[in-house]
C-alpha positions as CSV (number, residue, x, y, z in Angstrom):
1,M,99.4,98.4,75.5
2,R,101.0,96.6,78.4
3,F,100.6,98.0,81.9
4,A,102.3,96.9,85.1
5,V,100.2,97.6,88.2
6,L,102.2,97.7,91.4
7,A,99.7,96.3,93.9
8,A,98.7,93.1,95.6
9,A,97.0,90.8,93.2
10,D,93.8,90.7,95.2
11,S,93.5,94.4,95.6
12,W,90.2,96.0,94.5
13,Y,91.9,98.5,92.3
14,A,94.0,95.9,90.5
15,R,90.7,93.9,89.9
16,D,89.0,97.1,88.7
17,L,91.8,97.9,86.3
18,G,91.7,94.4,84.9
19,R,88.0,94.7,84.4
20,A,88.4,98.1,82.7
21,A,91.0,96.8,80.3
22,A,88.4,94.2,79.2
23,G,90.9,92.3,77.2
24,D,92.0,95.3,75.1
25,F,95.1,95.9,77.2
26,E,97.5,93.7,79.0
27,I,97.4,94.2,82.8
28,T,100.1,92.5,84.9
29,T,100.1,92.9,88.7
30,L,103.5,93.1,90.4
31,P,104.3,93.3,94.1
32,F,106.0,96.3,95.6
33,S,107.7,93.9,98.1
34,E,109.7,92.3,95.3
35,I,111.1,95.4,93.7
36,N,114.8,95.3,93.2
37,A,117.2,97.5,91.2
38,T,120.3,96.6,89.2
39,M,123.0,99.2,88.4
40,G,126.4,99.1,86.8
41,G,125.4,99.9,83.2
42,E,121.8,100.6,82.5
43,L,119.5,101.0,85.6
44,R,116.9,98.2,85.7
45,V,114.0,98.1,88.1
46,I,112.5,94.7,88.4
47,S,109.6,93.1,90.3
48,A,108.8,89.4,90.5
49,G,111.3,88.8,87.7
50,R,109.7,91.3,85.3
51,D,111.6,94.4,84.1
52,L,109.4,97.5,84.4
53,A,111.0,98.7,81.1
54,D,109.0,95.9,79.3
55,F,105.8,97.7,79.9
56,D,104.3,100.8,78.3
57,A,103.5,102.3,81.7
58,V,103.5,101.5,85.4
59,I,100.4,102.2,87.4
60,V,100.7,103.0,91.1
61,R,97.7,103.9,93.3
62,T,99.3,103.8,96.7
63,M,102.3,102.8,98.7
64,P,101.8,99.7,100.9
65,P,103.1,99.7,104.5
66,G,106.7,99.0,105.0
67,S,109.7,100.1,107.0
68,L,111.1,103.6,106.3
69,E,114.0,102.0,104.3
70,Q,111.5,100.0,102.2
71,V,109.3,102.9,101.4
72,V,112.2,105.2,100.6
73,F,113.8,102.6,98.4
74,R,110.5,101.9,96.5
75,M,110.0,105.7,95.9
76,D,113.6,106.0,94.8
77,C,113.2,103.2,92.3
78,L,110.0,104.8,90.8
79,A,111.8,108.2,90.6
80,R,114.9,106.7,88.9
81,Y,112.7,104.7,86.5
82,E,110.9,107.9,85.5
83,A,114.2,109.8,85.1
84,A,115.4,107.1,82.7
85,G,112.3,107.7,80.5
86,G,109.8,105.3,82.1
87,V,106.1,106.3,82.4
88,V,104.7,106.0,85.9
89,I,101.1,106.9,86.7
90,N,100.9,108.4,89.3
91,P,104.4,110.0,89.3
92,A,106.7,109.4,92.3
93,R,106.4,113.0,93.4
94,A,102.6,112.8,93.4
95,I,102.7,109.6,95.4
96,E,105.1,111.1,97.9
97,A,102.7,114.0,98.5
98,A,99.6,111.8,98.6
99,V,101.0,109.2,101.0
100,D,102.2,111.8,103.5
101,K,99.2,113.4,105.2
102,F,101.3,116.3,106.7
103,L,102.8,117.1,103.2
104,T,99.3,116.8,101.6
105,S,97.7,119.2,104.2
106,A,100.6,121.7,103.9
107,K,100.3,121.7,100.1
108,L,96.5,122.1,100.2
109,Q,96.8,125.0,102.7
110,A,99.5,126.7,100.6
111,A,97.2,126.4,97.5
112,G,94.5,128.3,99.4
113,L,92.2,125.4,100.0
114,L,90.3,125.1,103.3
115,T,91.7,122.4,105.5
116,P,90.7,121.2,109.0
117,R,92.7,122.6,111.9
118,T,95.6,120.1,112.3
119,I,98.4,119.5,114.8
120,V,101.2,117.1,114.1
121,C,103.5,116.2,116.9
122,Q,105.7,113.5,118.4
123,T,105.0,113.3,122.1
124,A,102.0,112.3,124.2
125,D,102.2,115.6,126.1
126,D,102.0,117.7,122.9
127,A,99.2,115.5,121.6
128,M,97.2,116.1,124.8
129,A,97.7,119.8,124.4
130,A,96.5,119.4,120.8
131,F,93.5,117.5,121.9
132,G,92.5,120.4,124.1
133,A,93.3,123.1,121.6
134,L,91.2,121.3,119.0
135,G,88.1,121.2,121.3
136,G,88.4,117.7,122.8
137,D,86.9,116.0,119.7
138,V,89.5,114.9,117.2
139,V,90.4,112.5,114.6
140,L,93.7,110.7,115.0
141,K,95.2,109.3,111.7
142,P,98.4,107.5,110.7
143,I,100.6,110.1,109.0
144,F,101.4,107.8,106.1
145,G,98.7,106.5,103.7
146,S,96.7,103.6,105.3
147,E,93.7,103.3,103.0
148,G,91.4,104.2,105.9
149,R,92.9,101.8,108.4
150,G,93.9,103.1,111.9
151,I,91.7,106.2,111.8
152,T,90.2,106.9,115.2
153,R,87.8,109.5,116.5
154,L,88.7,110.5,120.1
155,N,86.5,112.6,122.4
156,D,87.4,111.1,125.7
157,E,90.5,112.5,127.5
158,A,91.6,109.2,129.1
159,L,91.2,107.2,125.9
160,A,93.1,109.9,124.0
161,L,96.0,109.8,126.4
162,R,96.2,106.0,126.2
163,A,96.1,106.1,122.4
164,F,98.8,108.8,122.2
165,K,101.1,107.0,124.7
166,M,100.8,103.7,122.9
167,L,101.5,105.2,119.5
168,T,104.5,107.3,120.7
169,Q,106.0,104.1,122.2
170,L,105.8,102.6,118.7
171,G,107.7,105.6,117.2
172,A,104.6,107.1,115.5
173,V,104.1,110.7,114.5
174,L,100.7,111.9,115.8
175,Y,98.6,113.5,113.1
176,I,95.6,115.0,114.9
177,Q,92.7,116.9,113.2
178,E,89.6,118.6,114.6
179,F,86.4,116.6,114.1
180,I,84.1,118.3,111.6
181,E,80.4,117.3,111.4
182,H,79.4,116.4,107.9
183,E,76.5,115.3,105.8
184,G,77.7,111.8,105.2
185,C,79.2,112.3,101.8
186,D,82.4,113.5,100.2
187,L,83.6,114.4,96.7
188,R,86.3,112.4,94.9
189,L,88.2,114.3,92.2
190,L,90.5,112.8,89.6
191,L,92.7,115.2,87.7
192,I,94.0,114.0,84.3
193,G,96.1,116.8,82.8
194,E,93.6,119.8,82.8
195,R,90.5,117.5,82.9
196,V,88.7,116.9,86.2
197,L,86.4,113.9,86.8
198,A,84.3,113.9,89.9
199,M,81.9,111.7,91.9
200,R,79.9,112.3,95.1
201,R,80.2,109.3,97.5
202,K,77.6,108.8,100.2
203,N,78.1,107.0,103.4
204,P,75.5,108.1,106.1
């Protein structure tokens, strides 16, 4: 089988997929930044000169940073490719939910799963009120997926105000969660149809 992986060529997950394929499957890494679409007849979605329709499936782990227009266009291309019969793993709707921490948290809470107390706002004043309401010890995260980058624990009022003001000047949405003490490990769950694979990851 032939798989297109939408990722940077040097990304760890592209390397891991290549290793897992072990020569049994063809893995081609294509950049999100070069996606374009052609209409006027059959819809074609292309990256780096390769038509996604030439592959048995397209694998997407995450959406890289970009402007709002770029991210929406990339998501639209994946959704239209799926609607035309293409296979995308993970589907565009799943990526949309996973990339957006607000949407993820809302869906988890609606499903009855425990989630940290979270306040999402757009002004420094509201963020400072959230800082107090959440006990003065919070975790500030980029609202869109960032693969762990830009996550900050804030427990000093002056530093919190400085961070909130700086981010609001950049047009950021402030996603603030209460800090929860933990045992230095977490669970990673992978759902494939009705099958769940899990691992326990330690990081003291």
